[in-house]
C-alpha positions in Angstrom: 88.8 66.0 138.0 86.8 62.9 139.2 84.9 63.9 142.5 81.1 64.3 141.9 80.7 62.4 138.6 78.3 59.8 137.9 78.3 56.9 135.5 76.4 57.8 132.3 75.1 54.5 131.3 73.1 55.2 128.1 76.1 56.0 125.9 79.1 55.7 128.1 79.9 59.4 127.9 83.2 60.2 129.9 82.2 63.7 130.4 79.0 64.4 132.5 76.5 65.8 130.1 74.4 68.8 130.0 70.8 67.9 131.2 69.1 70.9 129.6 65.5 70.6 131.2 63.4 72.8 133.3 61.7 69.9 135.0 61.7 66.0 135.5 59.0 63.3 134.8 57.9 61.4 138.0 57.6 57.5 137.8 54.3 57.6 139.9 52.0 59.3 142.0 54.0 58.2 145.1 57.3 59.3 143.8 55.9 62.9 143.0 54.5 62.9 146.7 57.8 61.6 148.1 59.8 64.4 146.2 57.7 67.2 147.3 57.7 65.8 151.0 61.6 65.4 150.9 61.4 61.6 151.5 62.8 61.1 147.9 66.0 63.3 147.1 65.6 62.9 143.3 64.9 65.6 140.7 62.1 67.8 140.8 62.7 71.1 139.2 65.9 72.7 137.9 65.3 75.7 140.2 66.6 73.9 143.2 68.5 70.7 141.8 69.7 69.3 138.5 72.1 66.5 137.5 74.5 68.8 135.6 74.5 71.2 138.7 75.0 68.3 141.1 78.3 67.3 139.5 79.7 70.9 140.1 78.2 70.9 143.7 79.7 67.5 144.7 83.2 68.6 143.0 83.4 71.7 144.9 82.1 70.3 148.3 85.0 67.8 147.9 87.6 70.4 147.1 86.4 72.5 150.1 85.9 69.6 152.5 82.2 70.3 153.0 79.1 68.1 153.9 77.6 69.3 150.5 77.2 72.4 148.3 74.5 74.4 146.4 75.2 75.9 142.9 73.6 79.1 142.2 73.5 81.8 139.4 76.2 84.0 140.7 78.6 84.8 143.8 76.1 87.5 145.0 73.3 85.0 144.8 75.3 82.7 147.0 76.1 85.3 149.5 72.5 86.6 149.6 70.8 83.3 149.8 73.1 82.4 152.8 72.6 85.6 154.8 69.0 85.5 154.1 68.8 81.8 155.3 70.6 82.7 158.5 69.7 86.3 159.5 65.9 87.5 159.6 64.6 91.0 159.5 65.6 92.7 162.9 68.7 90.6 163.2 72.3 91.6 162.4 75.6 90.0 161.5 79.2 91.3 161.5 81.3 91.5 158.5 85.0 92.7 158.2 84.9 95.9 156.5 87.4 95.3 153.8 85.2 93.1 151.4 84.3 93.2 147.6 82.5 96.4 147.0 79.5 94.6 145.5 79.3 92.7 148.6 79.1 95.6 150.7 76.5 97.3 148.6 74.4 94.1 149.0 74.8 94.2 152.8 74.1 97.9 153.2 71.6 98.5 150.3 69.6 95.4 149.8 69.8 93.5 153.1 69.5 96.7 155.0 66.4 97.6 152.9 64.7 94.4 154.2 65.6 94.9 158.0 68.9 92.9 158.1 71.6 94.9 159.8 75.2 94.7 159.5 78.3 96.0 161.6 81.7 96.3 160.2 84.9 95.3 161.9 87.6 97.7 160.6 90.6 96.2 162.5 89.8 92.3 162.1 93.0 91.6 164.3 91.5 93.5 167.3 89.5 91.0 169.4 88.0 93.8 171.5 86.4 95.3 168.5 84.8 92.1 167.6 83.4 91.8 171.1 82.1 95.2 171.0 80.0 94.7 167.7 78.7 91.1 168.6 75.3 91.4 170.1 72.5 89.2 171.3 70.8 89.9 167.9 74.0 89.0 165.8 73.5 85.6 164.1 76.5 85.1 161.8 80.2 86.5 160.9 81.2 87.1 157.4 84.6 87.6 155.9 86.8 87.0 152.7 89.9 84.9 153.0 91.6 87.3 150.6 89.8 90.6 150.3 89.3 92.5 147.1 91.1 94.9 145.9 93.7 95.4 148.7 94.8 91.9 149.2 94.8 92.4 153.1 94.7 88.7 154.0 92.4 87.6 156.9 93.6 85.4 159.9 91.0 82.9 159.5 92.0 80.8 162.7 91.8 84.0 164.7 88.3 84.9 163.3 87.2 81.4 163.7 87.9 81.2 167.4 86.1 84.5 167.9 83.1 83.1 166.1 83.3 79.7 168.3 83.5 81.7 171.4 80.3 83.5 170.6 78.6 80.7 169.1 78.1 82.1 165.7 78.3 80.5 162.2 81.5 81.9 160.3 80.9 82.3 156.5 84.0 82.9 154.3 84.1 84.2 150.9 86.9 82.0 149.3 86.7 83.4 145.6 90.2 84.7 145.3 92.0 82.1 147.3 89.9 79.1 146.0 90.6 75.7 147.8 94.0 75.7 145.9 95.3 78.1 148.5 93.2 77.6 151.6 90.3 75.4 152.8 88.5 77.7 155.4 86.4 74.8 157.0 89.8 73.5 158.0 90.5 76.6 159.9 87.1 76.7 161.6 84.8 78.2 159.0 81.2 76.7 158.8 80.1 78.0 155.4 82.2 78.9 152.4 80.9 80.9 149.4 82.4 81.4 145.9 81.7 83.7 143.0 82.5 80.6 140.9 82.4 82.9 137.9 85.9 83.7 138.7 88.9 81.3 139.4 86.6 78.0 139.6 85.3 78.6 136.1 88.3 80.4 135.0 87.5 81.5 131.3 85.1 84.5 131.9 82.3 83.1 129.9 79.6 82.1 132.4 78.3 83.4 135.9 77.8 80.9 138.7 78.1 80.9 142.4 78.4 78.0 145.0 77.5 77.6 148.7 79.4 75.0 150.8 78.0 73.8 153.9 80.9 72.8 156.2 78.5 70.4 158.2 80.2 71.4 161.5 78.1 73.9 163.3 76.1 73.0 166.3 72.8 74.4 165.4 71.0 72.9 168.4 73.6 73.9 171.0 74.2 77.4 169.6 73.2 80.3 172.2 71.1 81.9 169.5 68.2 80.4 167.9 68.0 79.2 164.2 64.4 78.0 164.1 64.2 77.2 160.4 66.8 74.6 161.1 66.0 73.4 164.6 62.3 73.6 165.0 59.7 71.2 163.7 58.0 72.3 160.6 54.8 70.8 161.8 53.6 68.8 165.1 55.1 65.4 165.1 57.4 66.1 162.0 61.1 66.2 162.4 63.1 69.3 162.3 65.6 69.7 159.4 68.4 69.0 161.8 66.8 65.8 163.1 66.1 64.6 159.4 69.3 65.9 157.8 72.0 66.1 160.4 75.4 67.4 158.9 73.6 68.5 155.8 70.9 70.6 157.7 72.0 74.0 156.3 72.5 72.7 152.7 69.1 71.3 152.9 67.6 74.6 154.3 69.2 76.9 152.0 68.3 74.8 148.9 64.6 74.5 149.6 64.0 77.7 151.3 65.9 81.1 150.0 67.4 79.4 146.8 64.1 77.7 146.0 61.9 80.6 146.9 64.0 83.4 145.3 65.0 81.3 142.4 68.6 82.3 141.8 69.0 79.1 139.8 72.2 78.1 137.8 71.5 77.1 134.2 72.8 73.6 133.3 75.0 75.1 130.6 76.9 77.3 133.3 77.0 74.3 135.6 78.7 72.6 132.7 81.2 75.2 132.1 81.9 75.5 136.1 82.7 71.6 136.3 84.8 71.8 133.3 86.8 74.8 134.7 87.5 73.2 138.0 89.2 70.3 136.3 92.2 72.7 135.4 92.0 74.9 138.5 95.4 73.7 139.9 97.2 74.2 136.4 95.9 77.6 136.1 96.4 78.8 139.6 100.0 77.9 139.4 100.4 80.2 136.5 98.2 82.9 138.0 100.3 82.9 141.1 103.8 82.9 139.7 102.8 85.6 137.2 101.5 87.7 140.3 104.5 87.4 142.3 106.9 88.3 139.4 104.7 91.4 138.4 104.3 92.5 142.2 108.1 92.5 142.9 108.7 94.4 139.5 106.0 97.0 140.6 107.3 97.6 144.0 110.7 98.7 142.2 109.3 100.9 139.8 109.8 104.7 140.3 106.4 105.6 139.2 104.6 103.3 141.7 104.2 104.6 145.3 103.2 101.2 146.8 102.0 97.6 146.1 99.3 95.9 148.2 100.3 92.3 147.9 100.9 90.2 150.9 103.5 88.0 149.1 106.0 91.0 149.4 108.0 90.8 152.8 107.3 94.4 153.7 103.6 94.1 153.5 101.8 94.1 156.8 99.8 90.9 155.9 103.0 88.9 154.9 103.2 86.7 158.0 99.4 86.0 158.0 99.6 85.2 154.5 102.5 82.7 155.1 100.8 81.0 158.0 97.2 80.6 156.5 97.7 80.2 152.8 99.2 77.4 151.0 101.3 79.7 148.5 101.3 83.2 147.3 98.1 85.4 148.2 96.2 85.0 145.0 96.4 86.9 141.9 94.3 90.0 142.4 96.0 92.8 144.1 96.5 96.7 143.9 99.1 99.1 143.4 99.1 103.0 143.6 100.7 105.5 141.2 102.4 108.5 142.4 100.5 110.7 140.1 97.1 110.2 141.5 93.8 110.0 139.5 95.3 111.7 136.4 98.3 109.2 136.3 95.8 106.4 136.8 93.7 107.7 133.9 96.7 107.8 131.5 98.1 104.5 132.7 94.5 102.7 132.2 94.1 104.1 128.8 97.6 103.0 127.7 96.9 99.4 128.5 97.2 97.1 125.5 97.2 93.6 126.8 95.6 94.0 130.2 91.8 94.2 129.6 90.0 97.4 131.1 87.1 95.6 132.8 85.5 94.8 136.2 85.8 91.1 136.3 88.6 89.2 138.2 89.8 85.5 138.0 89.8 85.2 134.2 92.6 83.4 132.4 93.0 87.0 130.8 94.7 89.8 132.8 92.5 92.7 133.9 92.9 96.1 135.3 90.5 98.5 136.8 90.3 101.8 138.8 88.3 101.4 141.8 87.9 104.9 143.0 85.7 105.7 139.8 84.0 102.2 139.1 83.4 99.6 142.0 83.7 102.2 144.8 82.3 105.1 143.1 79.1 105.2 145.1 81.0 105.0 148.4 81.6 108.4 150.2 85.2 109.8 150.5 85.5 108.8 154.1 84.7 105.4 153.5 87.0 105.2 150.4 89.7 106.7 152.6 89.3 104.3 155.5 89.5 101.3 152.9 92.5 102.7 151.3 90.9 103.2 147.9 93.2 106.1 146.8 92.7 108.0 143.4 95.9 106.5 142.2 95.0 103.1 143.0 94.9 100.4 140.2 93.6 96.9 140.8 95.1 94.1 138.7 93.9 90.6 138.2 96.8 88.8 136.8 96.0 86.1 134.2 98.0 83.3 132.6 99.5 85.0 129.6 103.4 85.2 129.1 104.6 87.2 132.1 107.2 89.1 130.0 104.2 90.4 127.9 102.3 91.5 130.8 105.2 93.4 132.3 106.0 94.9 129.0 102.6 96.3 128.9 102.5 97.6 132.4 105.9 99.2 131.7 104.6 101.1 128.5 101.7 102.3 130.4 103.7 103.5 133.3 105.9 105.4 131.1 103.1 107.0 129.6 101.7 108.0 133.1 105.2 109.2 134.1 105.1 111.7 131.3 102.2 113.7 132.4 102.5 117.0 134.0 100.4 117.3 137.4 97.4 119.3 137.3 96.9 120.8 140.8 97.4 118.7 144.1 98.2 115.1 143.8 96.2 112.6 146.1 
């Protein structure tokens, strides 16, 4: 609630204000020169740094235990800026296969289109598979702490040990877990990214993303070269690593991909983000308690074939979740209806409290049918390997009264149970 704030001396405002300006005046010729040269870290242009954004950045860096953070316009911007800043054309990175569909499209379609390659690990518990995929041109490892939509919790310490053995930076998307459940840097991660649109902001009103630099990767000693960080930009000039130390990656990303591509976060959205973070722990307590109750209820419902939620004792990720997370495994999970796509369609259209929409992490509960939405462009083989069944429904459980949510699900499941199958059921 207090981290990252500064004293507003003009009027004594208790809440850090919104600085709604595109740029900032310089006091002198020398100050403008120093800011462009990097000798003065003050404001220059809102595309790369602003006082409202800085409050949110410092607050999230504090929560995650990082050296610093950069706020950008969306979670996709955070991931794209990080990967572009670390992996050049002709180079590759390794990612777990079970990740948010939009991230996978970013990796395959957009980064692939500019020559950045990705290799997917399908069994992230198989050390041999990791070792087979990591090549001399591999520059980073990416994963999610709690993947979306299957809730297949990742063993972060295990993946971190692989990254450290190969001398690679580990990037963890911590959107669903948030630092309330796990701080990936404490488990060996080097970079944490968030779609702050989700739980950090919480109310579904504003897009934002965050990159947190752990400040703990040995850029100079790594077996692969990261010249943008370790090499001098000009003869006689210090490298970013020499000049910025543990803030080297933060500085590089802020003044290279984020500055050059321009995925800036507006001051208004930064304000909403910093406001949302203040109630993160209160909201997550309700999100999680509702989710556990609903998952348990769904697991006993005759219309439901299975529930993908690692808090349930029979789930294959239950032990990992208990060991890695400080509480239940988030409030985004999936369940599968026995009646396949037709049952999913009737169930979906019968919801009245759950919103039918594509976001997650809102205080309001939401439902989606991944096979015909987020994973529609994936071929059937990929959907099958990811477990995206035609009867699969993804839930993002909000903070409404849990009895109201269960009543809504119960009515929708009853409607789905009344339909007559039309042909084979998947």
